[in-house]
C-alpha positions as CSV (number, residue, x, y, z in Angstrom):
1,X,3.4,-28.5,6.1
2,X,4.1,-25.8,3.6
3,X,0.4,-24.4,4.2
4,X,1.3,-24.0,8.1
5,X,4.6,-22.1,7.2
6,X,3.0,-20.0,4.9
7,X,0.5,-19.0,7.3
8,X,3.0,-18.4,9.9
9,X,5.0,-16.1,7.6
10,X,1.8,-14.4,6.6
11,X,0.8,-13.9,10.2
12,X,4.4,-12.7,10.9
13,X,4.4,-10.1,7.8
14,X,1.3,-8.8,8.9
15,X,2.4,-8.2,12.5
16,X,5.4,-6.5,11.2
17,X,3.1,-4.2,9.1
18,X,0.7,-3.4,12.0
19,X,3.6,-2.5,14.0
20,X,5.2,-0.1,11.3
21,X,1.5,1.6,10.9
22,X,1.2,2.1,14.7
23,X,4.5,3.5,14.9
24,X,3.8,6.3,12.1
25,X,3.4,9.7,13.2
26,X,3.8,11.7,10.2
27,X,2.2,11.5,6.9
28,X,5.5,10.1,5.3
29,X,5.8,7.2,7.5
30,X,2.4,6.1,7.1
31,X,3.1,6.4,3.2
32,X,6.2,4.2,3.7
33,X,4.3,1.7,5.8
34,X,1.5,1.5,3.2
35,X,3.9,1.2,0.3
36,X,5.9,-1.8,2.1
37,X,2.7,-3.4,2.9
38,X,1.5,-3.3,-0.7
39,X,4.9,-3.7,-2.5
40,X,4.6,-7.5,-0.8
41,X,1.2,-8.3,-2.5
42,X,1.4,-10.9,-5.3
43,X,0.7,-9.9,-8.9
44,X,-2.6,-12.0,-8.6
45,X,-3.9,-10.1,-5.7
46,X,-2.9,-6.7,-7.3
47,X,-4.6,-7.8,-10.5
48,X,-7.8,-8.9,-8.7
49,X,-7.8,-5.5,-6.8
50,X,-7.5,-3.6,-10.3
51,X,-10.4,-5.5,-11.6
52,X,-12.6,-3.9,-9.1
53,X,-11.1,-0.8,-7.6
54,X,-11.6,1.7,-10.6
55,X,-8.1,2.6,-10.8
56,X,-7.6,3.8,-7.1
57,X,-5.2,1.3,-6.0
58,X,-1.4,2.9,-6.1
59,X,-0.4,0.3,-8.5
60,X,1.1,1.0,-12.3
61,X,0.3,-1.2,-15.2
62,X,3.2,-3.8,-14.3
63,X,1.6,-4.2,-10.9
64,X,4.4,-2.3,-9.2
65,X,3.5,-0.1,-6.3
66,X,3.4,3.7,-7.3
67,X,5.6,6.0,-4.9
68,X,3.4,7.4,-2.3
69,X,5.4,10.3,-0.5
70,X,2.2,12.0,1.1
71,X,-1.5,12.6,1.1
72,X,-1.1,14.5,-2.1
73,X,-0.2,11.2,-3.8
74,X,-3.3,9.4,-2.7
75,X,-6.4,9.6,-5.3
76,X,-9.2,11.2,-4.0
77,X,-7.5,13.0,-1.3
78,X,-8.5,16.5,-0.6
79,X,-5.0,17.9,-1.3
80,X,-5.0,16.2,-4.7
81,X,-8.5,17.2,-5.7
82,X,-8.1,20.8,-5.0
83,X,-5.0,21.3,-7.0
84,X,-2.8,21.9,-4.1
85,X,-0.3,19.1,-4.3
86,X,3.4,19.9,-3.4
87,X,5.9,18.4,-5.3
């Protein structure tokens, strides 16, 4: 039964994240939606990502989501790469 409860909870959470992303229309809203989604990842899932992502995932050494305020905070973004990041 616990497995079914976990699956249902996961599906409800995923639905919430999808709705939040679909409603986002500005970079800050998209960054908030992504941060919310990633903030609920387990430490194990983050560690597994960090093994293969080459440091691109927005997590610090303690597996916490680094703040994303917009495109300039995303590794590899054109704004960040060109040095035009605004804070």
